[in-house]
PLY file of the C-alpha trace (Angstrom):
ply
format ascii 1.0
element vertex 97
property float x
property float y
property float z
element edge 96
property int vertex1
property int vertex2
end_header
-37.49 -37.68 -34.00
-40.34 -35.49 -35.17
-41.28 -35.24 -38.83
-37.93 -36.71 -39.87
-35.94 -34.11 -37.91
-33.66 -35.28 -35.08
-32.01 -33.60 -32.11
-29.21 -34.89 -29.90
-27.80 -33.30 -26.73
-24.33 -34.68 -25.99
-22.65 -34.73 -22.62
-23.16 -36.34 -19.21
-24.12 -35.53 -15.64
-26.23 -32.55 -16.71
-23.31 -31.01 -18.62
-24.19 -30.44 -22.27
-21.19 -30.16 -24.57
-23.11 -29.69 -27.80
-26.54 -30.07 -29.35
-27.14 -30.91 -32.97
-29.95 -31.32 -35.48
-30.17 -33.49 -38.57
-32.37 -35.48 -40.93
-33.25 -39.02 -39.84
-32.56 -42.00 -42.07
-36.14 -43.02 -41.15
-37.55 -39.85 -42.67
-39.91 -39.92 -45.66
-37.47 -37.54 -47.40
-33.67 -37.75 -47.48
-32.95 -34.05 -47.90
-34.53 -30.60 -47.88
-33.51 -27.05 -48.62
-34.06 -24.82 -45.64
-32.60 -24.26 -42.18
-32.36 -25.69 -38.67
-32.96 -23.90 -35.41
-31.38 -25.50 -32.31
-32.22 -24.12 -28.87
-32.24 -24.82 -25.16
-32.77 -23.06 -21.83
-30.33 -20.21 -22.52
-29.11 -20.58 -26.10
-30.46 -20.47 -29.65
-28.74 -20.90 -33.00
-30.03 -20.82 -36.58
-28.18 -22.51 -39.44
-27.69 -21.02 -42.88
-30.42 -21.77 -45.42
-28.99 -24.52 -47.60
-29.52 -28.13 -48.69
-29.55 -30.54 -45.73
-29.54 -34.29 -46.03
-28.87 -37.46 -44.09
-25.39 -37.23 -42.58
-25.23 -33.41 -42.50
-25.83 -31.81 -39.11
-26.09 -28.34 -37.60
-23.86 -28.52 -34.51
-24.13 -25.98 -31.69
-21.40 -25.81 -29.02
-23.11 -25.36 -25.66
-20.62 -26.35 -22.90
-22.95 -25.57 -19.96
-24.41 -27.33 -16.92
-28.18 -27.75 -16.56
-30.49 -29.17 -13.94
-32.40 -32.40 -14.60
-35.34 -32.16 -16.95
-34.11 -29.20 -19.02
-35.10 -29.57 -22.69
-33.01 -29.10 -25.82
-34.87 -28.84 -29.13
-34.43 -28.49 -32.87
-36.68 -27.35 -35.68
-36.32 -28.12 -39.37
-37.78 -25.53 -41.77
-38.16 -26.32 -45.49
-38.10 -23.56 -48.11
-41.27 -23.67 -50.23
-41.66 -22.64 -53.89
-43.42 -19.41 -52.86
-40.49 -18.34 -50.62
-42.15 -19.22 -47.32
-40.90 -21.86 -44.89
-42.75 -24.96 -43.67
-42.03 -26.59 -40.30
-40.94 -30.21 -40.84
-40.58 -31.21 -37.19
-39.75 -30.01 -33.68
-38.20 -32.79 -31.57
-36.88 -32.21 -28.03
-34.70 -34.23 -25.65
-33.83 -33.88 -21.96
-30.35 -33.21 -20.60
-27.96 -36.11 -20.88
-27.57 -37.88 -17.54
0 1
1 2
2 3
3 4
4 5
5 6
6 7
7 8
8 9
9 10
10 11
11 12
12 13
13 14
14 15
15 16
16 17
17 18
18 19
19 20
20 21
21 22
22 23
23 24
24 25
25 26
26 27
27 28
28 29
29 30
30 31
31 32
32 33
33 34
34 35
35 36
36 37
37 38
38 39
39 40
40 41
41 42
42 43
43 44
44 45
45 46
46 47
47 48
48 49
49 50
50 51
51 52
52 53
53 54
54 55
55 56
56 57
57 58
58 59
59 60
60 61
61 62
62 63
63 64
64 65
65 66
66 67
67 68
68 69
69 70
70 71
71 72
72 73
73 74
74 75
75 76
76 77
77 78
78 79
79 80
80 81
81 82
82 83
83 84
84 85
85 86
86 87
87 88
88 89
89 90
90 91
91 92
92 93
93 94
94 95
95 96
């Protein structure tokens, strides 16, 4: 977790089935309006800008094999009153083993 944003890479043996981002229940906020970016060694996906809260995730189907140590990351971006976006967190995890 980083700044209340979480990332999970699901799979086993270096095979990643999907990667998803969400808001942690340990966060100082329970929701935000903005978007997630989820990315790894050879993929990247950006969610729609909308309200995100605990229990809602941005799920990216990956279905690829990776070598040990490859990183999978997410970013949470919050829409500010002036129309700009503020980075809430950028957590990363290694391939599932």
